[in-house]
C-alpha positions, 0 to 999 in steps of 0.5 A, spaced: 500 500 500 502 506 498 503 511 504 501 517 499 496 516 493 495 522 489 489 521 484 485 527 481 485 533 477 490 538 476 493 540 482 490 535 486 495 536 492 501 541 493 506 541 498 511 546 501 517 544 504 520 537 505 515 530 504 518 524 507 516 517 504 518 511 507 514 507 502 513 508 495 509 514 492 503 512 487 501 518 482 495 516 478 490 520 474 482 520 473 483 521 466 486 514 464 492 518 460 496 522 464 499 521 471 506 526 471 510 530 476 513 537 475 519 539 477 521 546 478 516 552 476 509 551 475 509 554 468 515 555 463 522 552 466 522 546 469 521 538 468 516 534 467 516 526 468 510 522 467 506 517 463 504 522 458 505 529 456 498 533 457 499 535 449 505 535 444 503 529 440 506 523 443 504 516 440 504 512 446 500 514 452 502 508 456 510 510 456 514 514 460 517 521 458 521 526 461 521 533 457 522 540 458 516 544 460 519 550 457 519 547 450 511 547 450 511 539 451 514 538 444 522 537 446 521 530 449 528 528 452 527 521 454 521 516 452 520 509 454 515 506 451 511 500 453 514 496 447 521 497 451 523 502 445 527 508 448 528 514 445 533 520 446 530 526 443 524 523 440 517 521 443 516 516 438 522 511 438 521 505 433 528 501 435 530 499 442 535 505 442 533 511 437 537 517 438 535 523 434 538 530 434 539 536 430 546 537 431 549 536 424 556 537 422 563 534 422 567 533 429 571 539 432 578 540 430 580 544 436 577 545 443 573 540 447 566 541 445 563 535 441 559 535 435 554 529 433 549 525 435 553 520 440 559 521 444 562 514 447 567 515 452 570 515 459 566 519 465 572 524 466 573 528 460 580 530 463 583 523 461 587 524 455 585 517 452 580 516 447 572 518 445 568 516 440 564 521 436 558 519 431 554 524 427 551 526 420 555 531 416 550 536 414 551 537 406 552 533 400 548 526 401 549 527 408 554 521 410 554 519 417 561 518 421 565 515 426 571 519 429 575 518 435 578 524 438 582 525 444 577 528 449 582 534 452 584 536 445 580 535 439 585 537 434 588 530 436 585 524 432 585 517 435 585 510 432 579 506 431 579 498 431 574 494 428 574 487 430 580 487 434 580 480 436 579 477 429 573 477 424 572 480 417 570 487 415 565 488 409 564 495 406 558 494 401 557 487 402 554 483 408 558 477 407 565 479 407 570 473 406 577 477 407 580 481 413 577 487 409 572 486 403 570 492 399 565 491 394 564 496 389 557 499 385 559 495 379 561 489 382 568 489 383 571 486 389 577 489 393 580 484 398 585 486 403 
């Protein structure tokens, strides 16, 4: 049994100061769609976490969403759907992990500010080791990239190892039969 249950319309309960619960908190709604908590200001700036945003065209109202109130419920930062799909930057992820961004461009060639969709690296960015950046170049046919950099100095590139413990790598083929198998558009094969 919940030690505190909130069930009702907007502003069903308001607390000032600290509330301590020794069991769990249950938040439900009389409208079957919405059950959420706001953090921060009551309007404008803040975060809302809950079953579905009040507006904003969310596809799966049985999911779990974290979004910024200042974006008018449109900027979903994290969505976890009942299907198990997780979206970062999208409210309707179609894959188990779906990352969406408008941060297009080549990775930086100086400084330490990453550009792209993803950064994989050690938590402490003062470490001079390696981090992997992934993104899409804004131009041409919008190619995707993988680039390794030194976290403390993007002027320095790092090496990228594919299959470091063995196996083949294919470009333009789904069945590589050599360490590096490149299949051209005319059917020409380059084997390395």
